[in-house]
N, C-alpha and C positions, 0 to 999 in steps of 0.2 A: 291334828287329829290323833287320838289314841283310841285303841280298841282292845278289849280283853275278852278272854274265854277261859273256861275251866277245862283243863286237860283230863284225860281219862284217869290219871293218877291223883286227881283232886286238886292239883296245883293251879294257881291262876297264872296265865301267861298273857303278855300284852305285846302289841306291835304299835310303833309310832314313827313319826317323821322327825328326824333330827335336823333342825333348820341350819345349824352351823355346819354340819357335815354334808348336808343335802343328801341324806341317806335314810334308808329304811332300817329300823332297829327293832330288836325283840328282846324280851327279858322275862324272868320269872319273879313272882312276888316272894319275898319283899324285894323291891327294885333297888336296893342299896348295893347289890353286887354288880359285877360287870355286865353290860349289855352286849348282845351279839349284833354285829353288822350283818344284816340279811342281804342287802343289795346296795352297792355304791359303785360309782365309776367316775374317773376324772372328767370334769366338764359336764357331768349329767346331774339332773335333779330328780332323784328317785325316792318314792315312799310317801308322797302326799296322799291323803284320803285313805290311809291304811285301814283294813278291816280284817281281823283274824277270827278264825273259827277252827274247831277241832272236828275232823272227819270221823265218820263212824269207826274207821279202823285205827283211830288215835293220832293220825298224822296232823301236824299243824299246817294250816293253809292260810296264806295272807294274800289278799288282792290289794293292789295299790296303783297309784297313778305314776306314770313316767312323764313328768312335767316337760322335760326336754323334747321328747318325741310326740307328746300329746297322745299317749297310748295307755292301755290297761295291761298290767302285768300280774303274774301270780308267782308266789314262792311257796315251796313246801319242804317240810323236814319232819323227821321222826321226833325231834325234840328241839328246844330253843337253841341249843349249842350247835345244831346242824349236823352234817352239812346241808345247806339249802340248795334246792334246785330251782331255777328261775326260768320263766318263759313268758312270751308275749301272748296275751289273750286276743287283743284287738288293736290294730294300728292302721292308719291310713297311709298307704305307700306314697300318695301324692302330697301328704302333709297338709291337707285342707281341713279335715275333720279334727275336732278337739275331743278326743275320747278318754274315758276312764274316770270321769268325775263322780264323786259320791258313791262308790261301789257298795253294794250289799252282797253278802255271801251266805249261802245256805247249802245244804246237801239234800238231794232227793232220796227217795226210799231205796234206791240202788246204790247209794253212797257217792254218786257223781256230784261234783260241785256245780251249783247253779248260781249265776250272778245277775244282778241288775245294776246298770250304771248309766251315766249321762254322756251324751254327745253334746257339748256345750255350744257348738257353732250354730246348730239349728234348734236346740232345745229338745232333742229327742231322748227317749229312754230305750236302751237296748237290753236284751237278755242274752245270756250265753250259757251253754251247758257243754261240759266236756264229755265226749263220747269215749267208749271203751278203748278205741284206737288212739286216744290222746289228743285228737284235734278238737277245736271248739266250734260248735254250731251256734250261730249268732243270728238273732232277729231283732228288728226295730219294732217295738210294741206300742209306743206312744210317739207320734211324729208331729213336727212343726207346730208345737204349741207352747213353748216356753216351760218345759217340765224340768224338775230338779228333785234331788234327794229321794231316789227310788228305794223301794223295799221289795223283796221277793220271798215267797214261800211256795213250797211244793203243795199243790192242791190235790194231788193224786190223779190217777187215770190219765197220765200224760199231760196234765195242765199245770200252769203256774198262776198264782195270784200276784199281780204286780201293782204296787202303789207308788204314787209320786205326788209332788206338790205342783199344781198348775198355777203359774204366775199370771194373774189377771189384774187389770186396773180399770177403775171407773173413768167416766168421761172427765172427771176432775183430777185424774191421775192419782187417786188414792188406791192403795193396795186392796185387792179383793181376791186374794189367793184362796184356792180351794183344793182339798185332797181329791185324788182320783184313784179309783181301784178298777182294774180290768182283769178278767180271767182270759188267758191266752194259752194256746198249745205250747208245750215245751219245744224249743228248737229241735229240728230233726237231726238225726245222726249225720255227722260230716264225713267227707271222703278222706 
């Protein structure tokens, strides 16, 4: 996966997964220059499903999957060169849930990041919003249905519109997939 966004300075920035390094990378257009390692660790597989966006204050934000832990992570920096701060958005301490698939990233009217992403074990879609205190409020908005590839937008008035693809099959086992759109309350502030 590769994702790009236009920075406040007009430059195009991108984030992607480097398969050989098993790391999250970022760079500015043209990409002929050196790329920046955003997140990497020995024995870890970091950066799949990367999605980059530019916050209203101009900071770069990348959400991505930690394949090793089955978790969703976020990295932020003032520019591509960094320094990057990294943190976990959602992880299962028991290692049962497979979190962080196909993340989507937007910002609400207050500038807070809002995310939609998959939990692949059950086929759920979750949304997360970072509160002013820095913690993530998380809700499951589509459950037990074989959902994937979510999208999220701020619908205003404390609501989010969340889309996903619902995997369905006919009795003959032919694909009969359908888009789903739900309006849900944004996750409440966290402690």
